[in-house]
C-alpha angles and dihedrals in degrees: 000000000000091000088050091052090044088053092050092051089052094056119100121250093259091059093042093051092046090050090046092051089049094048094044093051100035102043092063091038091051089044090053094047091047091052094044091051092045093049094044090047093050091045090050091046092051090045090051094046091048091049091048092044089053094047090047091051092048091049092047091052093047090050093049091048089050094055092042088053093050092048091048091051089048094051091043091051093048092058094046110109090216086063093048090049092049093050090048092048094047096046093048092045092053089049092055097037119131102240127201126243095224141030109267115236092235091060092046089049090050093054093043098047120013098034093038093047093050094046091051090050091049095042109029092166097047125075115239118257120258136198094035092131092055099074098041117120118235090252090052090050089053097046094045093050091051099042103029115018097037095034106114095206116097128255110290092028103064090113089074093076109094104171130021092198095244093117094205125134093277096046090048091049091047090050090050099047109019098083088048094054092042093055089048088050093051096043091047091048090234124162092217145345126216139191111199126190108236093210102049098021088229120152093239093182142010133178099210099041103221123160093278087072114112092002127127116249090200103054105000134104092276100045089120100046123107088254088064089046095055091043090054091045092050090053089052096052112132138181114347092356109116104167143022127221134193124191127239117295132159106279119203101211088055091052093263092301110150112265132187121195135197120193142184132183122255115218117223117188090342098312131091094254098160142015129234114214130188118203101207121225122218089217093087091049091047091051088054099043100039090058099125101198110129094009104093121204099314102030125104143163126215144164124240125194126224093265089053098256126132123270094180135025120276114236096207098042112024092155097066103013102050114118092248098046091042093062094040095050109023093170092067099024105047125103124222104159124143092251090054093050093048091049096048086051088061098260129133128197148089132282146161108250148156107258129214090276092053094250124134107250141178102237131194111189135182135165120246125200112215108190094317096324119111114228132173122233112200127189115187139171128185114263092226092057094042091053098035090115090053092053090051093046088051091053093052093047093046086056091048091049091050091051089050093050090052095051093044092051092053096046091042093053090048094049091043096056092045091049098043095048096086087035091060089049089052090047092049089054093049091051090050089051088046096050101034097032089221109149089183091077118101133204117239113249109217102161141020096233126102089286092054089045089050089054091049093047090049090051091050090048089052089051091053094042093050093054096041094043089052093054092041092050089054093051093045090052090054089049091049085055089051093254114134100170098081116097138195109255106180122101110258132181134210116338090001091059090049087049089051093050093044093049091047090049093043089052090057106037111020139064135155094341090065093081094051092046090049086050091053093045090049091053089050091050085056093052097260114129101168096087125115137196108242102169116112107253133168138200117006090350088058090051089046088052093052095046092047094049092047090047090051092049097051090041093052096050093046096047090047089052088046094049092050092051091046092050089054087049091049089053093049097262108129095170100084121101137194106250103170120113115259140163142203117358089354089057088052089045089050091049093045093048092049094046091049092051090047094048089046091050095053092044094048089050094053092043089051091049090051095044092047089052089050092050090052088051094257110134094172096084116102135182104254102169113112112247139172141215117359091349090062088047089051090048092051092049094048093049092045092048093049091047091049091044091050094051091046094047091046091050092045091049089052091051094045092050089053089049093048085056091051094256107134094172101090125085141186107270106166120109114265137159138187116018091345088056091050088048089052094050091046094052092046092047089046094049091045091053093045089049092052092043093049095046091049093044090048093052091049095047089045090054090049091050088056091049097257117131099173094088120097138167111269102172120107114252140171141218116352093352088060089050089048090049091048093049094047095049090047089050093047091048094047091046089049092053093045091048094048093051091042088052090052091051093045090048091052088049089053088057092049093256109134095169099083116093140178110266104172118121105253139173141205118357090351089059087050092048089050093052094044092050094046092045091046091050091046091049094043091048094049093044096046092049092050095042090048091050094050098041091048089049090047091051088053091051093253110140096174095089121087134170105258100173124113111250138165134209117001092353087056090050091048093049090050093046093046094046091043089050090050092048093048093046090049091049093047096046088048091052090048091050090051093047092046091052094049089049090051092050093045090049089052091049091049090051092051092048091050092048090056092043089049091052092047089047092055094046085052091051092048089049092050092048089054091050091049091051095049098042088120092058095046090086090055097046104042093144091055089048091051091052091045093049087053088052090048092051087058093049090045087055090052095044088052093052092045091051091051091052089049087055095049091048088049091053090046091051091051090049091048091048090050091052089050085052092051092046089051089054090049088052086051090054092049092044086052086052093052088046089052091047089051088050095049090046090051090049092050088048088051090051088049091051092050092050089046089051088054092050088059116202092356088059100054090094092054089046089059091046090051091049090051091050090047091052089050089048090051092049089051092051090049090050091047089049091051091052089045091054090046092051090046092053087047090049089053094051092045089053089054089048089052090052092051092043090053092047091048088050090054091050093048090051088053090050089052090050092047091046091053090053092048088051092050092049094049090048088053088048091050092046097045105039091139091053091053089072087063094042107046093132092054090048089052088052092048091049094048087050091050089050091055091047091049090050089051092048089051093054092047089048090053090052090046088051093049088048092050091050091048090050092051089049089051091047092051090047088053094051090046090055090045089052086072086078116079105212127194112282097218100058116107095229092054091050090049091051093052093052091048092046092051091046091052 
């Protein structure tokens, strides 16, 4: 530093002026630039932190809403009777499942190939698991074979299989409930949904169908998984606990991907018989956390778990810091930044840190409690992007500064040359005077400014010097000659006059000692007091010499002691004292210094004790040492300050304690001034503002909790409280408007009017609510209208109506089932009509055949009677008998053929009636399906009524709709029952027809047998005409026997005719009953039936 100052002093005036101009201009400019950069940087940092904090808070609320929604959906689903019925059906079906005795090859191949290959692809550094099949139960082997191994859908799409075709109790339950739970899983964005039997621990149902399906969580391959943990935790729930949650961990059935579960018990007949489990998906969290609004190019928000692993995917490093990769490779994917550690410790704030990529970022961190598990939510943006504006401003200001330096240098050089030109002339004159010693020279005067005045003064000085030096030279010349009587006579001023007087005095009093004395005085002026006069003197000069030497000695000792003490004081040591002997003023100086040091030592000790106590939080210490002067004032000031500070802090602590307990009525009341007074005033104003804001917000929230949306915040507020007031008032007004319109729509729905909709302009979730409500009303209106039309037509026997609208979800299922039911009913009734027509036609043919048989039988009886009457004439007319016997052979053959045709017709009648019986049973099955559909519709309506009752006033409209649907379901069930009764009656009559047809068939078989015997007998008569002469009696007996048989045949034929007639009447009655149904006119079956009916 000294060399630098020395260098500056050696510079010429031009350079000094240039440097001075630069310093004068650049120091303020640089200061302004530094202040501007500092304030802009601080403002940008505050803005960035505020923006990150806002984004973090929004994300935090969204994540909490997401998990609250999942929990609410879980609890709503567990109290749904449909869920309890599903759990009961699945657990019962598994208990009664036909289990295999060995592991099918298809299941073994699935584990060895598909699962293992997928696991290796997802986890290349982890060996695949083995022995998973060893702990499967027989039921688990059977279900995994059906729904996984033999499932033709690829991996990841096994849930698309609805029915395996086994048609046992499990397959029927799966077909009934799977689509319902699949839709719930998709709507709720779940990875999977499970129903677990609490008694056996078996996963009775799974939507996604991974390898945890049908396994035991008690002693199965996944008994140590987090699915088993959440299942066991749900079974141990007590008191007000309604659900259990486990955080993300690697989950083997999902190929070691992280999985989290939430579970709640399902009550079956009043006891917790099963557990409903949701496997949470990270997709929903990623959709929330990867929203980019307000984060620029390098900003991101992400969630981190308590072990430092990701809970949402990173935007900047998805390769290593995604949820899946973080769990699979914790060395690269874990987070251990300062913000994360503070957030996990429960702190929230903002900080400039180094992120997981090694970049400097602005980070806003906050803890977030997810169902009892502490996560960290971090919002970060790169420092370079955040301060890009500051960098740009720095560049602009640097350019401005360089421009200023250039202009200043040019101006300074020009001004310095102008200013230094007369100075150079003056310097030149001085140097000539210096070198030549000629005091007659004079400096040129070219201006009247300070430099001109300097030249004038220099010239005047030369005038005075010239006169004085001439006189002094003369005296000095005399003194050199040893003459001290000469004096300077010329008039002098100032220093020249002093020089004149001194010269004159020296000339009279001093001689050779003057030089030595001057040397000592010069040493003393430089701070050296150890000099002595050694020249030989006498007289007064000798006394002067002794006194000077003694004074110098005393002064030197005293000053050395004072310097020693002051050095110790400078080093903080106040214990040293001056111990040298001194007298007079030096003694007083010694005492004053010692007393000052002693007082300072005591004061510093007391001040140190008080300050140490304050540093340790103890404000009761005071300076008690008696002091004087400014030390006493310092003591009083410190004691007063400590007392005042203690009072203010105590009062502030009391007020803050009340605030921490939610009491905003207390204020700081102690006296305070200065910055403490300002602190007191600021705290009181803040508490007062918070009190007003909290009171107003509480009033508004209370009104909202009671369903009143007309209350708003009226008090005047500032800053963020004013923004909060504006946001709350706007939200309340929007909610009031939406609730009013929603109430109107619900009231219209209560009255059965589904045409009214919400028309207000809304945003965000209210806009989504508006769209969902309007869409739901439109879909419900269309669906109810179409279902009402179809069921009304069905109740009237009209099967030509179907549901044609496009629907999704339950309405799509309802549409498919109703249309399938109508189609099946149409097909069955058409089949019955065809069968009835065939039965009627067959009955008519049987009647015709029986009539012909009856006529021929009567003819045979007449012929036999004639033969019996003329037995006596037979011997006389053997030739005629021979001819008649030939004719009888032919007639016997005809009778045989006719009897066989009757038997065949009887068999066909039995077959046709059996077909009618089968069709009736098919109709019974369809009616059972319709009855089941009506029951399911009634159950859905009951669920809707329960949900509507939970919604209170807003659900009355849905309650009316549910009641209407229940009535329609009841009417459908009644119609189905009526059809069932008709079919049952028809079945009974068909059964009677079967019995009669069977009896007719037996009789016809007897007729055939008898006809065969008659035919054989007539042949014998024809072949043994000659022997008839000798066996007239035998022929008479045969004829008598034939007469009896023919009479019996005639009776049987009459019975057959009566049965056929009764069958025709029953067939007609069946067709009349089926004509109650109006079938589609354009079907080929219907057209054929019309023609057949007209023809009959």
